Each structure stands twice: as C-alpha cells, then as structure tokens.
C-alpha positions in Angstrom: 0.1 0.0 0.0 1.6 3.4 -1.4 0.9 6.5 1.4 -0.8 9.3 0.0 0.4 13.3 0.9 -2.0 15.4 2.9 -3.2 18.4 1.4 -2.8 21.8 3.0 -6.4 21.4 4.2 -5.6 18.1 5.7 -2.6 19.4 7.3 -4.1 22.3 8.9 -7.1 20.4 10.3 -4.4 17.5 11.6 -2.8 20.1 13.7 -5.5 21.7 15.0 -6.6 18.4 16.4 -3.2 17.3 17.7 -2.9 20.6 19.6 -4.5 19.3 22.8 -3.8 15.8 22.9 -1.9 14.4 25.5 0.2 11.2 25.8 -1.6 8.2 27.9 0.2 6.8 30.6 2.1 3.8 30.1 1.2 0.6 31.8 4.1 -1.2 33.0 4.2 -5.0 31.4 5.2 -7.6 33.6 5.9 -11.3 32.4 3.4 -13.7 33.8 2.7 -14.3 37.5 3.0 -18.1 37.0 6.6 -17.9 36.5 9.2 -19.5 38.6 11.4 -16.0 38.6 10.9 -13.2 40.5 10.6 -10.2 38.0 11.0 -7.1 40.2 9.5 -3.7 39.3 11.8 -2.0 41.6 15.3 -0.9 41.1 18.2 -3.5 41.2 20.0 -4.0 44.2 23.7 -2.8 43.0 25.0 0.2 43.3 27.6 -0.4 41.5 28.0 -0.5 37.2 28.3 -4.0 36.3 31.3 -5.3 33.8 29.4 -8.2 32.5 27.3 -6.6 30.3 25.6 -7.9 27.0 24.4 -5.0 24.5 21.3 -6.3 22.1 20.7 -2.9 20.3 20.2 -3.4 16.8 20.2 -6.8 16.4 17.0 -9.0 15.1 15.1 -11.1 17.6 16.9 -14.2 16.2 20.2 -12.7 17.1 19.5 -11.5 20.3 18.3 -14.7 21.5 21.4 -16.7 20.5 23.6 -14.3 21.7 21.9 -14.1 25.3 21.7 -18.0 25.4 26.0 -17.9 24.9 26.3 -15.2 27.2 24.1 -16.7 30.2 26.0 -20.1 29.5 29.2 -18.4 29.4 29.0 -16.5 32.9 27.0 -19.7 34.4 30.2 -21.3 33.9 32.5 -18.9 35.2 30.4 -18.1 38.3 29.2 -14.6 37.7 26.3 -13.4 39.8 24.8 -10.3 38.2 24.4 -9.2 34.6 23.2 -6.4 32.8 21.3 -7.1 29.7 20.8 -3.8 27.6 17.8 -4.4 25.1 17.0 -0.6 24.4 13.7 1.1 24.5 12.9 0.9 20.8 10.5 3.3 19.3 8.2 4.7 21.9 8.8 2.3 24.5 7.5 -0.8 22.7 10.9 -2.3 21.8 10.6 -6.0 20.6 13.7 -7.3 22.5 12.4 -4.8 25.8 9.5 -7.4 25.9 10.7 -10.6 24.4 14.2 -11.0 26.5 12.4 -10.9 29.8 10.3 -13.8 28.3 13.1 -16.0 26.9 14.8 -15.5 30.5 11.9 -16.7 32.1 10.1 -19.5 29.5 13.6 -21.2 28.5 16.1 -23.7 29.5 18.3 -20.7 31.2 15.2 -20.2 34.1 17.1 -23.0 35.7 20.3 -20.6 36.3 18.5 -17.4 36.9 17.0 -16.4 40.5 15.7 -13.1 39.3 15.3 -10.5 36.7 14.6 -6.6 37.3 14.7 -3.6 35.9 18.1 -1.5 35.9 18.8 1.5 37.5 18.6 4.5 35.4 22.5 5.0 35.1 22.5 1.5 34.2 19.9 1.8 31.5 16.7 2.2 33.0 13.6 0.6 31.2 15.9 -0.2 28.3 17.7 -2.4 30.2 17.7 -5.7 32.9 19.6 -6.9 35.8 19.5 -10.8 35.7 20.8 -12.5 38.9 22.3 -15.9 38.4 21.8 -18.5 40.7 24.7 -19.7 43.0 26.6 -22.6 42.2 26.0 -25.6 44.0 
C-alpha cells in the first residue's frame, strides 16, 4: 500500500486536532505471574556499574536470542552473579527486545540458572536494560 501526502487543508485540520492531545500514561508490562523467576519492578539492588554487560541494540530477535543464550551459559560457567542485559526501549518504548528478553529468560532452559530479573537503575540503562541475577553454583 502506498502512502499519499496530505493536502494543506488536511494538514491544518490535523494540526488543530493535535494541539490538545496528551500522551496516555504507559502501564508497566510484567511477565506472567506463573513464572518461577521473580521479576522485580523495583530498581536493582546493586549500586555499582556492572562489568558483565550484553548489548542487544540493533539485533534481530533471532540474533539477540542466540547471543543471550551464549552469554548466560558463559557466565554460569565462570560463576558470575549479576549481569546487565541492554535491550534498548525501541521506538516509543515498544521495542520487541524489551518485551521478548524477559520472556526468554523466564520460559526457556535458561531459567534454571536465573534467580531474579529486574529493571536496571537509570544510570545502568533504566527501562531499556535488565539486571539478571544468576543462581549460585551448588
């Protein structure tokens, strides 16, 4: 479908209509309550910048999933406890990675290694990043 351009009359009408428009408040989306991993909406407990970071900006869902699996497995093996996964917020806060990564962490084989997932602090990436706490090795 091709887009048509607006006439001057339509542009003026749209502009007049949009003057009083205010954005709606966004509701926070949480992963299902039936999951076995707690998802905290509160800020992460760590005050320091995490050195174990995975940045998924600009990747397709398939590429991001593969990198996330490899990243989690590598840090489980070396005994890391807290990881920072940067998803980005996407356009208008509706990014696919921002919503899919928590789901992958809670519904896949990775959940056996994860004790908690929470939103990062603003200085760590805020809503566009997650803190993933791994379980201790037994």
